[in-house]
N, C-alpha and C positions, 0 to 999 in steps of 0.2 A: 393917792395912787400916782404912779409914775407913767411916763409916756409908754414904757414897755407894757404895762398893764392894759392901757388903752389899745395898743396894737394887738395884744392877745384877744381882747374883747372883739375888736374889729374882725379878726380872722375867723373867730367862732361865728359871729353874726353873718359874715359873708358866706360861710358854708351853709347856713340855714336860709339865706336869702334867695330861695328858689322854690316855687310852688310844688314842684314834683318832689324835691327833697323833703319839704314839709309834709307832704302826703305820705312819704315813706316813714318819716319819724312818727306820724300819727298811727300808722299801721303797727309799728314796733312798740307802741306804748304798752300793749298787753301781752304780746307774744314775740318769740323769736321766729323769724320766717326765712325761708330759702329764697333765692332769686326767682325761682319758678313760681313760688306762691305769690311773691310781690308782683310778678309779671301778670298772673291771672287776675289779681285784685285791682291793679292800676291800669292795665291795658298798655303799659309801656313795653318797648322791646327790651330784650335781655341786655343789649349793649348799653342802652341809656340807663338802665337800672344799675348795672355794674359801674358805670362812670359816676353816677350820683352816690352810690355806696362808697366808692373810693374817696370821694371828696369828704363825705361824712366820717370815714375812717381816719383820714389824714388829720382831722381835728378832734379825734377821739370821741366822737359823738355816738358812733356805733362800733361794736366789736364783732368779729367773726368767730364762730364756734364750729369746729369740725366734729362730726359724728360719723365715722366711717368715711364713705365717699361724699356725704352731704355736708355742705357748709350752710349754716344758718346765721342770720344777723340779728343782733339784739342791741337795744340802747345801752350805752356804756355807763350811764349814771341816772339814778332816779330823778335827779334835779332837772334833767332835760324836760321831763313831763311837767314839772312845776313851772318852768320857764314858758313852755308852750301854753299851759293853762293861764298863766299870768297875762300873756299877750292876748289870748282869747278874751279874757275878762276886760282888758282895756278896750278892745274892739266892741264888745257888748256895751260897755259904758258909753262909748262914743256913738252908739247906735249904728255902727257900721255893719254889724251882723246881729241876728236875733239870738237871744239866749236859748240854750237847749232845755233848760228847766229852771224852776224857781228854787234857788239855793236855800231859802228860808223854810221850805217844806220839810217836814219830818218824815214824810212818807218815803219808804225806800223806793228807789228807782230800779225797775226791773232791767235785767240784761236782755237785749234783743239779739236775735240771730240774723246775720246778713243772709238774705234768702239765696244769694248767688254762691258765695264761697263757704258759708257756714260759720264764719268767724263771729265770736261773741262781741257785741257792741253795746255800750251804754248810749241811750239816745242823745245825751248831752255831749258825747264824744264822737258821735257819728260824723264822718267827713261829708256825707251826702245823704239826702233823703228825697223821696219821691212819693207823691200821692197817686194811688191807683185804686179805682172802685171804692172810694171813701175810706181807704186804709192807708196809713203812712208806713212806708217801708224805709228802713235805715240801712245804710251801706258803709262799709269800712273804707272804700276807695272809689275813685271815678270809674275804673274799669267794671266793677261790679254793678254800679248804677247804670252804666251804658249798656251792659249785657241785659239787665233787667228791662230797660226801656225798649230794647229791640224785640223782646219776646217775653212779656210779663207772665203769660199763661204757663210758661215752662216752670216758673218759680212760685206761682200762687197756688196754694192747695185748693182742690175742687171742693166747692160747698154745695 
């Protein structure tokens, strides 16, 4: 590899070196989302989301798709998810974070629905979780978890 390759790697990693941009990448791993949807899920304001999306777009990590008046954002390449998951695996191995599941298990892992926004989430890919009344709830982003914690009864089915 040449110095130019290392400079390109550095620019790409620099674009990802922000917790909120990583949270946005995590949200986009399964779906394309509008700025408004990202705003509801993260709790960030629209200006911050737009600024972070612009940085991700400059490095071709996300692409914008226009449908009528709406613009949605998607990951530009499936290998972004692989890189994200590889870094997650390193952190698990270093015991910096807990694993989401046992990869050796042959039991299929069910898809969970974020109780706040309704997004489908696999437990091992959930950005946040919270235990409430002996049940674990999984969330796609920090804004959803924060809204749940403020008023869990709004999102928990009556038993």
